[in-house]
C-alpha positions as CSV (number, residue, x, y, z in Angstrom):
1,M,114.1,95.1,183.5
2,S,113.8,91.8,185.3
3,R,110.7,89.6,185.3
4,S,109.6,90.6,188.8
5,Q,109.8,94.3,188.0
6,N,107.8,93.8,184.9
7,E,105.0,92.0,186.9
8,E,104.8,94.9,189.5
9,F,104.6,97.4,186.6
10,Q,101.7,95.4,185.0
11,Q,99.8,95.3,188.2
12,W,100.2,99.0,188.8
13,W,99.0,99.7,185.2
14,N,96.1,97.5,185.6
15,K,94.9,99.3,188.9
16,Q,95.2,102.7,187.2
17,R,93.1,101.5,184.2
18,N,90.4,100.1,186.3
19,R,90.2,103.2,188.5
20,D,89.8,105.6,185.5
21,H,87.3,103.2,184.1
22,D,85.2,103.3,187.3
23,G,85.4,107.2,187.2
24,G,83.5,107.0,183.8
25,D,86.0,109.0,181.8
26,D,87.9,106.7,179.4
27,E,89.7,109.5,177.6
28,A,90.7,111.6,180.6
29,F,94.1,109.8,180.8
30,L,94.9,110.5,177.2
31,T,93.5,114.0,176.8
32,V,95.6,117.2,177.2
33,E,93.9,120.5,177.3
34,I,95.8,123.6,176.1
35,R,94.4,127.0,177.0
36,T,95.6,130.3,175.9
37,P,96.6,132.4,179.0
38,A,94.3,135.3,179.7
39,V,95.6,138.7,178.6
40,D,94.6,141.8,180.4
41,P,92.9,144.4,178.2
42,T,95.5,147.1,179.1
43,D,98.2,144.8,177.8
44,K,96.4,144.4,174.5
45,D,96.3,148.2,174.0
46,R,100.1,148.5,174.9
47,I,101.1,145.7,172.3
48,R,99.0,147.2,169.5
49,T,100.5,150.6,170.1
50,R,104.1,149.2,170.1
51,T,103.4,147.5,166.8
52,L,102.0,150.7,165.1
53,R,105.0,152.6,166.4
54,Q,107.4,150.1,164.9
55,L,105.6,150.1,161.5
56,S,105.8,154.0,161.5
57,R,109.4,153.9,162.0
58,L,109.9,151.3,159.3
59,Y,107.9,153.4,156.7
60,L,109.9,156.5,157.7
61,L,113.1,154.7,157.2
62,R,111.9,153.6,153.7
63,L,110.8,157.0,152.8
64,K,114.2,158.4,154.0
65,Q,116.0,155.9,151.8
66,L,113.8,156.8,148.9
67,A,114.3,160.6,149.3
68,S,118.1,160.2,149.5
69,S,118.1,158.1,146.4
70,S,116.0,160.7,144.6
71,V,118.5,163.4,145.6
72,W,121.4,161.4,144.5
73,I,119.8,160.7,141.1
74,A,118.8,164.4,140.7
75,S,122.3,165.5,141.6
76,S,124.0,163.1,139.2
77,F,121.6,164.2,136.4
78,L,122.4,167.9,137.1
79,H,126.2,167.1,137.1
80,L,125.8,165.2,133.8
81,L,124.0,168.3,132.3
82,R,126.6,170.7,133.4
83,T,129.4,168.5,132.0
84,A,127.5,168.2,128.7
85,N,126.8,172.0,128.6
86,R,130.6,172.6,129.2
87,R,131.6,170.1,126.5
88,I,129.2,171.5,124.1
89,A,130.3,175.1,124.8
90,N,133.9,174.2,123.8
91,D,135.1,174.1,120.1
92,N,134.7,170.3,119.7
93,P,133.5,169.2,116.2
94,L,131.7,166.2,117.5
95,F,129.6,168.1,120.0
96,D,129.0,170.8,117.3
97,L,127.6,167.9,115.1
98,L,125.5,166.7,118.0
99,R,124.3,170.2,118.8
100,E,123.3,170.8,115.2
101,A,121.6,167.4,115.0
102,L,119.5,168.1,118.1
103,A,118.6,171.6,116.8
104,A,117.6,170.1,113.4
105,Y,115.4,167.5,115.1
106,F,113.6,170.0,117.2
107,K,113.2,172.4,114.3
108,G,111.6,169.7,112.2
109,W,114.3,169.8,109.5
110,H,114.3,165.9,109.3
111,F,111.0,166.4,107.6
112,T,111.9,169.3,105.3
113,P,115.7,169.5,105.2
114,P,117.1,172.9,104.4
115,S,119.5,173.5,101.5
116,V,122.6,175.7,101.5
117,A,121.2,178.4,99.3
118,S,118.0,178.7,101.4
119,A,119.7,178.5,104.8
120,E,119.8,181.7,106.9
121,A,120.9,180.9,110.4
122,A,124.4,179.6,111.0
123,V,123.0,176.2,112.6
124,E,120.9,175.9,109.6
125,V,123.8,176.4,107.2
126,A,126.0,173.9,109.1
127,Y,123.1,171.3,108.9
128,A,122.7,171.8,105.2
129,W,126.5,171.3,104.7
130,W,126.3,168.2,106.8
131,L,123.5,166.7,104.6
132,E,125.6,167.3,101.5
133,I,128.6,165.7,103.1
134,R,126.4,162.7,103.9
135,A,125.1,162.5,100.5
136,S,128.5,162.8,98.8
137,Y,130.7,160.6,101.0
138,L,128.4,158.2,102.7
139,A,126.6,157.2,99.6
140,P,129.1,154.3,99.2
141,L,127.7,152.8,102.3
142,Q,124.6,151.7,100.6
143,S,126.7,150.1,97.8
144,L,128.5,148.2,100.5
145,T,125.1,147.2,102.0
146,N,124.0,145.9,98.7
147,V,127.0,143.9,98.1
148,C,126.6,142.3,101.6
149,I,123.0,141.6,101.0
150,V,123.8,139.7,97.7
151,L,126.5,137.7,99.4
152,F,124.0,136.9,102.2
153,L,121.5,135.7,99.7
154,I,124.0,133.5,97.9
155,Q,125.1,132.0,101.2
156,S,121.5,131.4,102.1
157,V,120.8,129.6,98.8
158,D,123.9,127.4,99.4
159,R,122.7,126.5,102.8
160,L,119.2,125.7,101.4
161,V,120.8,123.5,98.7
162,L,122.7,121.6,101.3
163,V,119.7,120.9,103.5
164,L,117.7,119.7,100.4
165,G,120.5,117.4,99.6
166,C,120.4,116.0,103.1
167,F,116.7,115.5,102.9
168,W,117.2,113.6,99.5
169,I,119.9,111.3,101.2
170,K,117.5,110.6,104.1
171,L,114.6,110.0,101.7
172,R,116.5,107.6,99.4
173,R,118.5,106.1,102.3
174,I,121.8,106.7,100.5
175,K,124.9,105.6,102.4
176,P,128.3,104.2,101.6
177,V,128.4,100.5,101.4
178,A,131.4,98.5,102.1
179,A,132.6,95.7,99.8
180,M,133.0,93.3,102.8
181,E,132.0,93.2,106.5
182,Y,134.0,91.8,109.4
183,P,132.1,89.6,112.0
184,A,130.6,91.5,114.8
185,K,132.0,89.1,117.4
186,P,135.4,90.1,119.0
187,V,138.5,89.0,117.2
188,G,139.9,85.8,118.6
189,E,141.6,82.7,117.6
190,G,140.6,80.9,114.4
191,I,140.7,84.2,112.1
192,R,142.6,84.7,109.0
193,L,145.1,87.5,109.7
194,E,145.4,88.1,105.9
195,D,141.8,89.5,105.9
196,Y,143.0,92.3,108.3
197,P,145.3,94.8,106.8
198,M,148.2,96.4,108.7
199,V,146.8,99.6,110.4
200,L,148.9,102.2,112.2
201,V,147.0,104.3,114.9
202,Q,148.4,107.7,115.9
203,I,147.4,109.8,118.9
204,P,149.2,113.2,118.8
205,M,148.9,115.2,122.0
206,C,150.5,118.1,124.0
207,N,150.2,118.5,127.7
208,E,146.9,116.5,127.6
209,K,147.0,115.6,131.4
210,E,143.2,115.4,131.8
211,V,142.3,113.1,128.8
212,Y,145.3,111.1,127.9
213,Q,144.4,108.1,129.9
214,Q,140.9,107.6,128.4
215,S,142.0,108.2,124.9
216,I,144.9,105.7,125.2
217,G,142.6,103.2,126.8
218,A,140.0,103.5,124.1
219,V,142.5,103.0,121.2
220,C,144.0,100.0,123.0
221,M,140.7,98.4,123.2
222,L,140.1,98.5,119.5
223,D,138.7,95.2,118.2
224,W,141.5,94.4,115.7
225,P,144.2,91.6,115.7
226,K,147.2,92.8,117.8
227,E,149.7,91.5,115.3
228,R,148.0,93.7,112.7
229,M,148.0,97.0,114.6
230,L,150.6,99.5,116.0
231,I,149.8,102.4,118.2
232,Q,151.9,105.5,118.3
233,I,151.6,108.0,121.1
234,L,153.1,111.1,119.7
235,D,153.8,113.2,122.8
236,D,154.9,116.8,122.3
237,S,154.3,117.7,126.0
238,S,156.6,120.3,127.5
239,E,155.7,119.5,131.1
240,L,157.8,116.8,132.7
241,D,155.1,115.4,134.9
242,V,152.8,115.0,132.0
243,Q,155.5,113.1,130.1
244,V,156.0,110.7,133.0
245,L,152.3,110.0,133.4
246,I,151.8,109.2,129.7
247,K,154.9,107.1,129.3
248,A,153.8,105.1,132.4
249,E,150.3,104.6,130.8
250,V,152.0,103.3,127.6
251,Q,154.1,100.9,129.7
252,K,151.0,99.6,131.4
253,W,149.4,98.7,128.1
254,Q,152.6,97.2,126.8
255,Q,152.7,94.9,129.7
256,R,149.1,93.7,128.7
257,G,150.4,92.7,125.3
258,V,149.3,95.7,123.2
259,R,151.7,96.9,120.5
260,I,152.1,100.5,121.5
261,V,155.1,102.9,121.4
262,Y,155.9,106.2,123.0
263,R,157.5,109.0,121.0
264,H,158.6,112.4,122.3
265,R,160.3,115.2,120.3
266,L,162.7,117.5,122.0
267,I,162.4,120.0,119.2
268,R,158.7,120.6,118.7
269,T,158.8,122.1,115.2
270,G,155.8,122.2,113.1
271,Y,153.3,121.6,116.0
272,K,150.8,118.8,115.0
273,A,151.7,118.7,111.4
274,G,155.4,118.4,112.3
275,N,154.6,115.7,114.9
276,L,152.6,113.7,112.5
277,K,155.3,114.1,109.8
278,A,158.1,112.9,112.0
279,A,156.1,109.8,113.1
280,M,155.5,109.0,109.3
281,N,159.2,109.1,108.7
282,C,159.8,106.0,110.9
283,E,161.3,103.0,108.9
284,Y,158.6,100.5,110.0
285,V,155.7,102.7,108.7
286,K,156.3,101.1,105.2
287,D,154.9,97.9,106.5
288,Y,151.5,99.5,107.2
289,E,148.7,100.2,104.5
290,F,146.4,102.5,106.6
291,V,146.8,105.0,109.4
292,A,144.0,106.1,111.8
293,I,144.4,109.5,113.5
294,F,142.7,110.5,116.8
295,D,143.1,113.7,118.8
296,A,143.9,113.3,122.5
297,D,140.4,113.9,123.7
298,F,138.7,111.3,121.3
299,Q,137.4,107.9,122.3
300,P,136.8,105.6,119.3
301,P,134.3,102.7,119.7
302,A,135.8,99.2,119.8
303,E,134.5,98.4,116.4
304,F,135.9,101.6,114.6
305,L,138.3,99.9,112.4
306,K,135.9,97.1,111.6
307,K,133.4,99.7,110.3
308,T,135.9,101.9,108.3
309,V,138.7,99.8,106.9
310,P,136.3,97.6,104.9
311,H,135.3,100.7,102.7
312,F,139.0,100.6,101.2
313,K,138.4,97.1,99.9
314,G,138.2,97.2,96.0
315,R,138.5,100.9,95.9
316,E,142.0,101.8,95.1
317,D,141.1,105.6,94.5
318,L,139.8,106.0,98.0
319,A,142.1,108.0,100.2
320,L,140.0,108.9,103.3
321,V,137.2,107.6,105.5
322,Q,136.0,110.2,107.8
323,T,133.6,109.5,110.8
324,R,131.3,111.7,112.8
325,W,132.0,113.4,116.1
326,A,129.6,112.8,119.2
327,F,130.0,115.0,122.3
328,V,129.9,113.7,125.7
329,N,129.3,117.2,127.2
330,K,126.9,118.8,124.7
331,D,124.3,119.6,127.5
332,E,126.9,121.0,130.0
333,N,126.1,124.7,129.5
334,L,124.7,127.1,127.1
335,L,127.9,127.4,125.2
336,T,128.3,123.7,124.5
337,R,124.6,123.5,123.4
338,L,125.3,126.3,120.8
339,Q,128.4,124.5,119.6
340,N,126.5,121.3,119.3
341,I,124.0,123.0,116.8
342,N,126.9,124.3,114.7
343,L,128.8,121.0,114.5
344,S,125.7,118.9,114.2
345,F,124.9,120.8,111.0
346,H,128.4,120.5,109.8
347,F,128.5,116.7,110.1
348,E,125.0,115.8,109.4
349,V,124.5,118.2,106.3
350,E,127.8,119.5,105.0
351,Q,130.2,116.6,105.3
352,Q,127.3,114.0,104.4
353,V,126.2,116.0,101.3
354,N,129.7,116.6,100.0
355,G,130.7,113.0,100.7
356,V,127.8,111.5,98.7
357,F,127.6,113.9,95.8
358,I,131.2,115.2,95.3
359,N,133.3,112.7,97.1
360,F,135.4,115.5,98.6
361,F,135.2,117.4,101.9
362,G,137.5,118.9,104.5
363,F,139.3,116.4,106.8
364,N,138.4,117.1,110.4
365,G,141.9,116.3,111.6
366,T,140.8,113.3,113.7
367,A,138.5,110.3,113.8
368,G,139.4,109.3,110.3
369,V,141.4,106.6,108.4
370,W,143.9,107.5,105.6
371,R,145.5,105.3,103.1
372,I,149.2,105.8,103.6
373,K,149.9,105.7,99.8
374,A,147.5,108.7,99.3
375,L,149.4,110.7,102.0
376,E,152.7,110.1,100.2
377,D,151.2,110.8,96.9
378,C,150.1,114.3,97.7
379,G,153.3,115.2,99.6
380,G,152.5,114.2,103.3
381,W,152.0,116.5,106.1
382,L,153.1,120.2,105.6
383,E,153.6,122.8,108.3
384,R,153.0,125.8,106.1
385,T,149.6,126.6,107.6
386,T,147.6,126.3,110.9
387,V,145.0,124.0,109.1
388,E,147.2,121.0,108.2
389,D,144.2,118.8,107.9
390,M,142.4,120.9,105.4
391,D,145.7,121.4,103.5
392,I,146.3,117.7,103.0
393,A,142.7,117.0,102.1
394,V,142.8,119.7,99.3
395,R,146.1,118.3,97.9
396,A,144.9,114.8,98.0
397,H,141.7,115.8,96.1
398,L,143.8,117.7,93.4
399,C,145.7,114.4,93.0
400,G,142.4,112.6,92.1
401,W,141.8,110.8,95.4
402,K,138.2,110.4,96.8
403,F,136.8,110.6,100.2
404,I,133.8,108.8,102.0
405,Y,132.0,110.1,105.1
406,L,130.4,107.7,107.4
407,N,127.6,109.4,109.4
408,D,126.7,106.3,111.5
409,V,130.1,105.7,113.0
410,K,130.6,108.1,115.9
411,C,133.7,109.0,118.0
412,L,133.1,110.5,121.5
413,C,134.9,113.8,122.2
414,E,134.6,116.9,124.4
415,L,133.5,120.4,123.5
416,P,135.3,123.5,125.0
417,E,133.3,124.6,128.1
418,S,134.8,128.1,128.5
419,Y,134.5,130.9,126.2
420,E,138.1,131.7,126.3
421,A,138.9,128.1,125.1
422,Y,136.2,128.2,122.4
423,K,137.5,131.6,121.1
424,K,141.0,130.3,120.6
425,Q,139.7,127.2,118.9
426,Q,137.6,129.3,116.5
427,Y,140.5,131.7,115.8
428,R,142.8,128.9,114.9
429,W,140.2,127.2,112.6
430,H,139.4,130.4,110.7
431,S,143.0,131.9,110.5
432,G,144.2,129.1,108.2
433,P,141.8,129.0,105.2
434,M,142.8,132.3,104.0
435,Q,146.5,131.4,104.0
436,L,145.8,128.0,102.4
437,F,143.7,129.5,99.6
438,R,146.5,131.9,98.8
439,L,149.0,129.0,98.7
440,C,146.8,126.7,96.8
441,F,145.1,128.9,94.3
442,M,147.5,128.3,91.4
443,D,147.9,124.7,92.2
444,I,144.0,124.3,91.8
445,L,144.1,126.1,88.5
446,R,147.0,123.9,87.2
447,S,145.5,120.5,88.6
448,K,144.1,117.9,86.3
449,V,140.7,117.6,88.0
450,S,137.6,118.7,86.1
451,V,136.4,122.3,85.8
452,G,133.5,121.6,87.9
453,K,135.6,120.4,90.8
454,K,137.9,123.3,90.4
455,A,134.9,125.7,90.6
456,N,133.5,123.9,93.6
457,M,136.8,124.2,95.5
458,I,137.4,127.8,94.7
459,F,133.9,129.3,94.9
460,L,132.1,127.1,97.4
461,F,134.7,125.3,99.5
462,F,137.0,128.3,100.0
463,L,135.3,131.6,99.1
464,L,131.8,131.1,100.1
465,R,131.9,128.8,103.2
466,K,135.4,129.7,104.6
467,L,135.8,133.5,103.6
468,I,132.6,135.1,102.6
469,L,130.5,133.8,105.5
470,P,132.5,135.6,108.3
471,F,133.0,138.7,106.2
472,Y,129.3,139.5,105.5
473,S,128.2,138.3,108.9
474,F,130.4,140.7,110.7
475,T,130.0,143.6,108.3
476,L,126.3,143.5,107.7
477,F,125.1,142.8,111.3
478,C,127.9,144.5,113.4
479,V,128.9,147.4,111.3
480,I,126.4,148.5,108.6
481,L,123.2,147.9,110.6
482,P,124.1,150.2,113.5
483,L,125.3,152.8,110.9
484,T,122.1,152.8,109.1
485,M,120.4,154.1,112.2
486,F,122.5,157.1,112.2
487,F,122.9,157.7,108.5
488,P,119.5,157.3,106.7
489,E,121.3,157.2,103.4
490,A,121.8,153.6,103.8
491,N,118.9,151.2,104.3
492,L,118.9,147.6,105.4
493,P,115.5,145.9,104.7
494,S,113.6,144.1,107.6
495,W,113.7,140.8,105.7
496,V,117.5,140.9,105.8
497,V,117.5,141.7,109.5
498,C,114.9,139.2,110.7
499,Y,113.1,136.9,108.3
500,I,115.9,135.3,106.3
501,P,118.3,135.0,109.3
502,G,115.3,133.3,111.2
503,I,114.8,130.8,108.4
504,M,118.4,130.0,108.1
505,S,118.7,129.5,111.8
506,I,115.7,127.0,111.5
507,L,117.7,125.2,108.8
508,N,120.8,125.0,110.9
509,I,119.0,123.6,113.9
510,I,117.2,120.8,112.0
511,P,120.0,118.1,112.7
512,A,119.8,118.9,116.4
513,P,115.9,119.1,117.0
514,R,116.4,119.0,120.8
515,S,118.2,122.4,120.7
516,F,115.1,124.2,119.0
517,P,114.4,126.2,122.2
518,F,118.0,127.9,121.8
519,I,117.4,129.2,118.3
520,V,117.4,132.8,119.2
521,P,120.5,132.6,121.4
522,Y,122.1,130.6,118.6
523,L,121.4,133.4,115.9
524,L,122.7,136.1,118.3
525,F,125.8,134.1,119.3
526,E,126.8,133.3,115.8
527,N,126.7,137.1,114.9
528,T,128.7,137.7,118.0
529,M,131.4,135.1,117.0
530,S,131.7,136.6,113.6
531,V,134.0,139.3,115.2
532,T,136.5,136.7,116.1
533,K,136.1,134.6,112.8
534,F,136.5,137.9,110.7
535,G,139.6,138.9,112.7
536,A,141.1,135.5,112.3
537,M,140.4,135.6,108.6
538,I,142.2,138.8,107.9
539,S,145.1,138.1,110.2
540,W,147.1,136.0,107.6
541,V,149.7,135.4,110.2
542,V,151.6,132.1,109.9
543,T,154.8,131.0,111.6
544,K,157.5,129.5,109.4
545,K,158.2,125.9,110.6
546,L,161.0,123.7,109.7
547,G,159.6,120.3,110.1
548,R,163.0,118.7,111.1
549,S,163.4,115.3,112.9
550,S,165.0,115.9,116.2
551,E,167.5,113.6,118.0
552,A,164.7,112.4,120.3
553,D,162.9,111.0,117.2
554,L,165.9,108.8,116.4
555,I,166.0,107.6,120.0
556,A,162.4,106.8,120.0
557,Y,162.7,104.9,116.8
558,A,165.6,102.9,118.2
559,E,163.3,102.1,121.1
560,S,160.4,101.3,119.1
561,G,162.1,98.5,117.3
562,S,162.6,96.5,120.7
563,L,159.2,97.5,121.9
564,V,157.6,96.2,118.8
565,E,159.5,92.8,118.8
566,S,159.0,92.1,122.4
567,T,156.1,92.7,124.7
568,N,157.9,91.5,127.8
569,I,158.8,95.0,129.5
570,Q,161.1,94.8,132.4
571,R,160.1,98.1,133.8
572,S,156.7,98.5,135.5
573,S,154.7,101.5,136.5
574,S,153.9,102.1,140.2
575,D,150.4,103.0,140.9
576,S,151.3,104.8,144.0
577,G,153.9,106.9,142.1
578,L,151.1,107.7,139.5
579,T,148.8,108.7,142.2
580,E,151.4,111.0,143.8
581,L,152.2,112.6,140.4
582,S,148.4,113.1,139.8
583,K,148.2,114.8,143.2
584,L,151.1,117.0,142.4
585,G,149.6,118.0,139.1
586,A,146.3,118.8,140.8
587,A,148.0,121.0,143.3
588,K,149.8,123.0,140.7
589,K,146.4,123.3,138.8
590,A,144.8,124.5,142.0
591,G,147.5,126.9,142.7
592,K,146.7,128.9,139.4
593,T,143.9,131.4,140.0
594,K,141.6,131.9,137.0
595,R,139.2,134.6,136.5
596,N,136.7,135.6,133.9
597,R,138.1,137.7,131.4
598,L,137.0,141.1,129.9
599,Y,136.9,141.2,126.1
600,R,137.2,144.9,125.1
601,T,136.2,144.4,121.5
602,E,132.9,142.8,122.3
603,I,132.2,145.5,125.0
604,A,132.9,148.3,122.5
605,L,130.6,146.7,119.9
606,A,127.9,146.2,122.6
607,F,128.0,150.0,123.2
608,I,127.6,150.8,119.6
609,L,124.8,148.4,119.0
610,L,122.8,149.6,122.1
611,A,123.3,153.2,121.1
612,A,122.0,152.4,117.7
613,S,119.0,150.6,119.3
614,V,118.1,153.8,121.1
615,R,118.3,155.7,117.9
616,S,116.2,153.0,116.2
617,L,113.6,153.4,119.0
618,L,113.4,157.2,118.5
619,S,112.9,156.5,114.7
620,A,110.2,154.0,115.4
621,Q,111.8,151.0,113.7
622,G,110.4,148.2,115.6
623,I,112.3,145.1,114.1
624,H,115.5,147.0,113.8
625,F,115.2,148.1,117.5
626,Y,114.6,144.6,118.9
627,F,117.4,143.1,116.9
628,L,119.9,145.8,117.8
629,L,118.8,145.6,121.6
630,F,119.1,141.8,121.9
631,Q,122.4,141.7,119.8
632,G,123.9,144.3,121.9
633,L,122.9,142.5,125.2
634,T,124.6,139.3,123.7
635,F,127.7,141.2,123.1
636,V,127.7,142.5,126.7
637,I,127.2,138.9,127.9
638,V,130.1,137.6,125.8
639,G,132.3,140.5,126.5
640,L,132.0,140.0,130.3
641,D,132.6,136.3,129.8
642,L,129.3,135.3,131.3
643,I,128.7,132.5,128.8
644,G,130.2,129.0,129.2
645,E,132.0,127.7,132.2
646,Q,132.3,130.2,135.0
647,V,135.4,130.6,137.2
648,S,135.8,132.6,140.5
């Protein structure tokens, strides 16, 4: 707007304001009156009539839907009655038994049961015979119940002793103390290389497309002199694009001056144990004193070696330094929260107490540092079981070696977020101890360790914590408890069903106090997982593995010599090529449609538990009813794969 136009507008505005002011109404220019249009009285009656008519039609429609639903329910109920009547009329022993049980209930025979001698009617005679059969053949059910109760009490006492030991450690502030300490500042010039022993770092992996980069990066950033450390990437991947990506990542760190080698086996015998065994057979391994092992999803802190290696100083009988796991996704969903409760108790209580008082515990397979001499002394990695980490720990302990657990050194890792992955993991973890105990039993008896250590390994380490726990948990809560609702000859006290499991759950959740609101889901979920653990325990299936070194191992060894001696690598990785390979892998992954699975065993057990809860309700057994009801619903949720990560 030009200056002249602006002056004309200002003059017009002043005239309007003066005229309104002279009129005596200052607010008339700014006031707007809104009035409701007048409505004719006949129109009001017409609108009211129309509204009432619409409401009447709506109510009639709802009433019609309710009537049709009632008719459908009634017809379905009549159809069910006809079907049941037709089935009962046939000569089916199961329905004959049901008919006799119903007749006995309505006749009051559950108060004064008839005998075979006093029975008159045919139904009465059949029911009397059924009572005698139950008394004769189902009496051992109570004996099995008593055995499971005794095992349950023994395991509860063991858990209580472990918790008291953990409290004692916290109260007295007991922790392993290293004979020396490295400076906290990063390693640089002016250090004595002789103070830093030679350390070999191994990362076994297989088709780990999602996590290989972060694990390799974390290991390459370890604060340790480069001249005193060699990293082995032990890749057993079967997918070519994954091999290319991992090899390119290794070359990238080689160009930065890190001493890192890539190894790939064409013949993947022995799985992880075979992979580690083949890597330890390399000629240059004899130059190293210690070996640190990390799984592909682990990210050790930069000061990991500085906090673990000093504990070997002055302790020639020390074979293993194990560190704690920390989980980056423990709050991702309900499944990861429940796993965090279990593993927090395992590391905070079991591993720490056994490490302080016994100097022995099971190697967790990762996030630990081994003395290479101890590995060679106990026979190295063997492929005879699916729990090679527990196998080598047992053999090392029988040879007289000691272990240390560091609870304050944590390695980041991930928990399985889907129930399918978690179930596979638990099956693998629980299928091996039974095989290992069968293979090591005579070696334990013939070993030179003390009688107390032999008893601890046989009765506590193997039988009680690895074998008896899944057995009694499945048998007691998933088999015996539902049967006691249908067969009164066996009785399960309320304190076994409710009080002691509640106390044990509280003890288990103490190391993870933030998870206390999940104590009830934890108790129910552990009973549900006992099905998988018990099935794995009795499987006893192990694949015979040869553990041979392939031609690819020799080629990798030949390449490793040049890679160790020279850090100037002529080949370079293309970032654009890596991006394209990543896109290709993502497209392949997106092309695979995943759906939630249906687990029939869990669904079948859910039906049994819910049926037993109904029977418990009729018998007015309150605690048993609530336990069976919620346990059955938990089996339904797990059987429909509604826990953990959901896929469409």
